[in-house]
C-alpha positions in Angstrom: -35.2 -136.5 -111.7 -36.3 -132.8 -111.3 -39.6 -133.7 -109.8 -37.9 -136.0 -107.3 -35.6 -133.2 -106.3 -38.5 -130.8 -105.9 -40.4 -133.3 -103.7 -37.2 -133.8 -101.5 -37.0 -137.5 -102.5 -33.2 -137.1 -103.1 -30.3 -134.8 -102.2 -29.3 -134.6 -105.8 -30.2 -136.2 -109.1 -29.0 -136.4 -112.7 -30.5 -135.6 -116.1 -29.5 -135.2 -119.7 -29.8 -132.0 -121.6 -30.1 -132.2 -125.4 -32.1 -128.9 -125.9 -32.9 -127.9 -122.4 -34.0 -131.1 -120.6 -32.1 -130.3 -117.4 -32.6 -126.5 -117.3 -36.3 -126.5 -118.2 -37.4 -129.1 -115.7 -35.2 -127.4 -113.1 -37.0 -124.1 -113.8 -40.5 -125.6 -113.7 -39.7 -127.4 -110.5 -38.0 -124.6 -108.7 -34.5 -126.1 -108.3 -31.0 -125.7 -109.8 -30.2 -127.5 -113.0 -27.0 -127.2 -115.0 -25.8 -128.3 -118.5 -22.1 -128.3 -118.6 -20.0 -127.6 -121.7 -20.3 -130.3 -124.4 -17.5 -132.8 -123.6 -17.0 -131.9 -120.0 -18.7 -135.0 -118.6 -18.4 -138.6 -120.0 -21.5 -140.0 -121.7 -20.3 -143.6 -121.5 -23.3 -145.7 -120.8 -25.8 -143.1 -121.9 -28.5 -144.0 -124.5 -27.7 -141.4 -127.2 -30.5 -139.3 -128.6 -28.5 -136.6 -130.5 -24.9 -137.3 -130.1 -23.6 -133.8 -130.8 -26.0 -132.2 -128.4 -26.5 -134.6 -125.4 -24.8 -133.7 -122.1 -25.2 -135.1 -118.6 -25.7 -132.7 -115.7 -27.0 -132.4 -112.1 -30.2 -131.3 -110.4 -29.7 -129.8 -106.9 -31.1 -127.4 -104.4 -28.2 -125.0 -104.5 -25.3 -123.7 -106.6 -22.8 -125.1 -104.1 -24.3 -128.6 -104.4 -24.2 -128.3 -108.2 -20.5 -127.4 -108.0 -19.8 -130.2 -105.7 -21.3 -132.8 -108.0 -19.6 -131.3 -111.1 -16.2 -131.4 -109.3 -16.4 -135.2 -109.2 -18.3 -135.8 -112.5 -16.2 -133.7 -114.9 -13.0 -135.0 -116.4 -11.6 -136.9 -119.3 -12.9 -140.4 -119.9 -11.1 -142.6 -122.5 -14.3 -144.6 -123.0 -16.0 -141.5 -124.5 -14.3 -140.1 -127.6 -16.2 -136.8 -127.2 -15.0 -136.3 -123.6 -12.5 -133.4 -123.6 -9.2 -133.8 -121.8 -9.3 -130.4 -120.2 -8.3 -129.5 -116.7 -11.0 -129.4 -114.0 -10.2 -126.7 -111.4 -9.4 -128.2 -108.0 -11.4 -125.4 -106.3 -14.5 -125.7 -108.5 -16.7 -126.3 -105.4 -15.6 -122.9 -104.0 -18.5 -120.8 -105.4 -18.3 -117.9 -103.0 -15.0 -116.5 -104.4 -15.8 -113.4 -106.5 -15.8 -114.1 -110.2 -14.2 -110.8 -111.2 -10.9 -110.9 -113.1 -8.2 -108.2 -113.8 -9.8 -105.8 -111.3 -12.7 -105.0 -113.6 -16.3 -105.3 -112.7 -18.4 -108.3 -113.6 -20.3 -107.9 -116.9 -23.7 -109.5 -117.4 -24.9 -109.6 -121.0 -28.5 -109.1 -122.0 -29.4 -110.1 -125.6 -32.0 -108.0 -127.3 -33.2 -111.1 -129.1 -34.3 -112.5 -125.7 -36.4 -109.4 -124.8 -39.3 -110.0 -127.1 -42.4 -108.2 -126.0 -45.3 -110.5 -125.1 -43.1 -113.7 -125.5 -42.9 -114.4 -121.7 -45.2 -114.8 -118.8 -45.3 -111.9 -116.5 -43.7 -113.8 -113.6 -40.8 -114.9 -115.9 -40.2 -111.3 -117.0 -40.3 -110.2 -113.4 -37.8 -112.8 -112.4 -35.4 -111.7 -115.2 -35.8 -108.0 -114.1 -35.1 -109.0 -110.5 -32.0 -110.8 -111.5 -30.7 -107.8 -113.4 -31.3 -105.6 -110.4 -29.5 -108.1 -108.1 -26.4 -108.0 -110.3 -26.4 -104.3 -110.6 -26.7 -104.0 -106.8 -23.7 -106.3 -106.5 -21.6 -103.9 -108.7 -21.9 -105.7 -112.0 -22.2 -103.9 -115.3 -25.3 -104.9 -117.4 -24.4 -104.7 -121.1 -26.4 -105.2 -124.3 -25.1 -108.1 -126.5 -26.3 -109.2 -130.0 -27.1 -112.8 -130.9 -28.4 -112.1 -134.5 -29.0 -115.7 -135.4 -31.1 -116.6 -132.4 -34.4 -116.9 -134.4 -32.9 -119.8 -136.3 -32.1 -121.9 -133.2 -35.4 -123.7 -133.0 -35.5 -124.8 -136.6 -31.8 -125.7 -136.7 -32.2 -127.7 -133.4 -35.2 -129.6 -134.6 -33.3 -130.6 -137.8 -30.0 -131.6 -136.2 -31.5 -133.3 -133.2 -34.1 -135.3 -135.1 -31.6 -136.3 -137.8 -29.2 -137.6 -135.1 -32.1 -139.3 -133.2 -33.2 -141.1 -136.4 -29.7 -142.5 -136.8 -29.0 -143.3 -133.1 -32.4 -145.0 -132.5 -32.3 -147.1 -135.6 -30.6 -149.8 -133.6 -33.7 -150.3 -131.4 -35.3 -152.6 -133.8 -36.6 -155.3 -131.4 -33.9 -157.8 -132.5 -30.5 -156.2 -131.4 -31.9 -153.6 -128.9 -35.0 -152.4 -127.2 -38.5 -153.6 -126.8 -39.6 -156.7 -128.8 -43.3 -157.2 -129.7 -45.0 -160.4 -128.7 -47.1 -160.4 -131.8 -45.4 -160.5 -135.2 -46.4 -162.1 -138.5 -43.0 -161.8 -140.2 -39.6 -160.0 -139.9 -40.9 -156.7 -141.2 -43.9 -156.8 -138.9 -41.5 -157.5 -136.0 -39.5 -154.4 -136.7 -42.6 -152.2 -137.3 -44.6 -153.4 -134.2 -41.6 -153.3 -131.9 -40.7 -149.8 -132.8 -44.3 -148.6 -132.7 -44.9 -150.1 -129.3 -41.5 -149.1 -127.9 -41.4 -145.4 -128.9 -43.9 -142.8 -127.7 -45.7 -140.5 -130.1 -43.2 -137.6 -129.7 -40.2 -139.9 -130.2 -41.8 -141.4 -133.3 -42.5 -137.9 -134.6 -38.8 -136.9 -134.2 -37.5 -140.0 -135.8 -39.7 -139.4 -138.8 -38.7 -135.8 -139.1 -35.0 -136.8 -138.9 -35.4 -139.5 -141.4 -36.9 -137.1 -143.8 -34.2 -134.5 -143.2 -31.5 -137.1 -144.0 -33.2 -138.6 -147.0 -31.8 -138.5 -150.5 -32.5 -135.1 -152.1 -33.2 -133.3 -148.8 -29.9 -133.8 -146.9 -28.2 -130.7 -148.4 -31.3 -128.6 -148.2 -32.0 -129.4 -144.5 -29.2 -131.2 -142.5 -26.2 -129.6 -144.2 -27.7 -126.2 -144.2 -28.7 -126.6 -140.5 -25.0 -127.4 -139.6 -23.9 -124.2 -141.4 -26.4 -122.0 -139.4 -25.4 -123.9 -136.2 -21.8 -122.6 -136.8 -23.2 -119.0 -137.1 -25.0 -119.4 -133.8 -21.8 -120.6 -132.1 -19.9 -117.5 -133.6 -22.6 -115.2 -132.2 -21.9 -116.5 -128.6 -18.1 -116.3 -129.2 -18.5 -112.6 -130.2 -20.9 -111.8 -127.3 -18.6 -113.2 -124.7 -15.9 -110.7 -125.8 -18.0 -108.0 -124.1 -19.6 -110.0 -121.2 -18.9 -112.8 -118.7 -22.2 -114.4 -118.8 -25.6 -114.0 -120.6 -28.7 -113.6 -118.5 -32.1 -114.7 -119.9 -35.2 -116.7 -118.8 -35.1 -120.5 -118.9 -38.6 -121.0 -120.2 -41.3 -118.6 -121.5 -43.4 -119.3 -118.4 -44.4 -121.8 -115.7 -45.3 -125.4 -116.4 -48.2 -126.0 -118.7 -50.7 -128.8 -118.1 -49.9 -132.4 -119.2 -51.1 -132.8 -122.7 -52.1 -129.2 -123.1 -49.9 -128.6 -126.1 -49.8 -132.2 -127.4 -52.0 -131.2 -130.4 -49.7 -128.3 -131.3 -46.1 -129.5 -131.3 -44.8 -126.3 -132.7 -46.2 -124.3 -129.8 -44.5 -126.7 -127.5 -41.2 -126.5 -129.3 -41.2 -122.7 -129.0 -40.8 -123.0 -125.2 -37.2 -124.2 -126.1 -36.2 -120.8 -127.4 -34.0 -119.9 -124.5 -32.2 -123.3 -124.1 -31.5 -124.9 -127.5 -28.9 -122.5 -128.7 -26.6 -123.2 -125.8 -26.7 -126.9 -126.9 -26.0 -126.0 -130.5 -23.0 -123.9 -129.4 -21.8 -126.5 -126.9 -21.6 -124.0 -124.0 -22.7 -124.3 -120.4 -26.0 -123.0 -119.0 -27.5 -123.1 -115.5 -31.1 -122.5 -114.5 -31.8 -121.0 -111.1 -35.0 -120.7 -109.1 -36.6 -117.4 -110.0 -39.7 -117.3 -107.9 -43.3 -118.2 -108.6 -46.2 -117.5 -111.0 -49.8 -117.5 -109.9 -51.8 -119.9 -112.2 -55.3 -120.9 -111.4 -54.7 -120.3 -107.7 -51.5 -122.4 -107.7 -47.9 -121.2 -107.2 -45.8 -122.5 -110.0 -42.1 -122.1 -110.2 -40.2 -120.1 -112.9 -36.5 -119.9 -113.5 -33.8 -117.6 -114.8 -30.8 -118.8 -116.8 -27.2 -117.9 -117.1 -25.1 -119.0 -120.1 -21.3 -118.8 -120.1 -18.3 -119.5 -122.4 -17.2 -123.0 -123.2 -15.3 -124.8 -120.3 -15.8 -121.8 -118.0 -18.1 -123.5 -115.5 -16.2 -122.3 -112.5 -16.9 -118.6 -113.2 -20.4 -119.4 -114.3 -21.2 -121.0 -111.0 -19.6 -118.1 -109.1 -21.8 -115.7 -111.0 -24.8 -117.9 -110.3 -24.0 -117.8 -106.6 -24.2 -114.0 -106.6 -27.8 -114.2 -107.8 -28.6 -117.0 -105.3 -27.3 -115.0 -102.4 -29.6 -112.1 -103.4 -32.8 -114.2 -103.2 -34.5 -116.8 -101.1 -36.2 -118.5 -104.0 -33.8 -121.5 -103.7 -35.1 -122.1 -100.2 -38.8 -122.1 -101.1 -40.9 -125.1 -102.0 -43.9 -125.2 -104.3 -46.9 -126.7 -102.4 -47.4 -130.3 -103.3 -50.9 -131.8 -103.9 -52.3 -133.9 -101.1 
């Protein structure tokens, strides 16, 4: 969906974000991608991967287009029990109204846990610094916030998400749902071959990890403990938003890596999720915006910056994002496509 947008195949497209799968592709393709608050958009008809994390959201060229799509996508759906019956602002698409409230200046939070030296590509660091400067020039206060449980986000996510995936994808057995093998000697072989052929290596890896985390003797040590830490991560964000309106950070640690480059080292690949998974664990909205380009092997590859906001506060988050968008021309640039 993100690549189609980057290639101008569509005016807008949709994706699902479980741990960053809207925001990261958006950043790596130089477009806007937003994950709304958990429960803002109906997931009716969606194939569930991790039910407490999955959320549908749009890919677009501009913040205004994202707001326009969300204005018709958000709202309660009785067919989805996780869809919140919370009012959607009628002027959601009006992104040019200042986000200030009570006459005080806008406050942008910078978490010290997201400023790890050497963690990011130089272009990503530059994009984040540029965004900070843009907000300061617009009159915003830039304040330090603390998210002390950030480092636990990756392990917590890869326990919770894989456990839920193991449960959700169990139904794809080749009999009730999903691909069915054409070669099977018996019922067990039908199940085993169908699942092996129908799921890719990464999905199989996550199912196995989740099955292990939920197995007898390990449930309390892994899954239950992960849920407790997840609550602490949510509390961190709640506390941070008492002193700021949105948190600014990179979307990814750098530009897109080559296909298969990290396939032999899944942990290295998973670490690229450090800036996105915690918003899913906390159930709060995040938006990735085009942040410019990195020069890699003579190619201009897009990077992104991310804004994270309080739950169900998409309107203000979009208006804050629009301030950054007005201060750059990254959204109007295109990465060169191969011939």
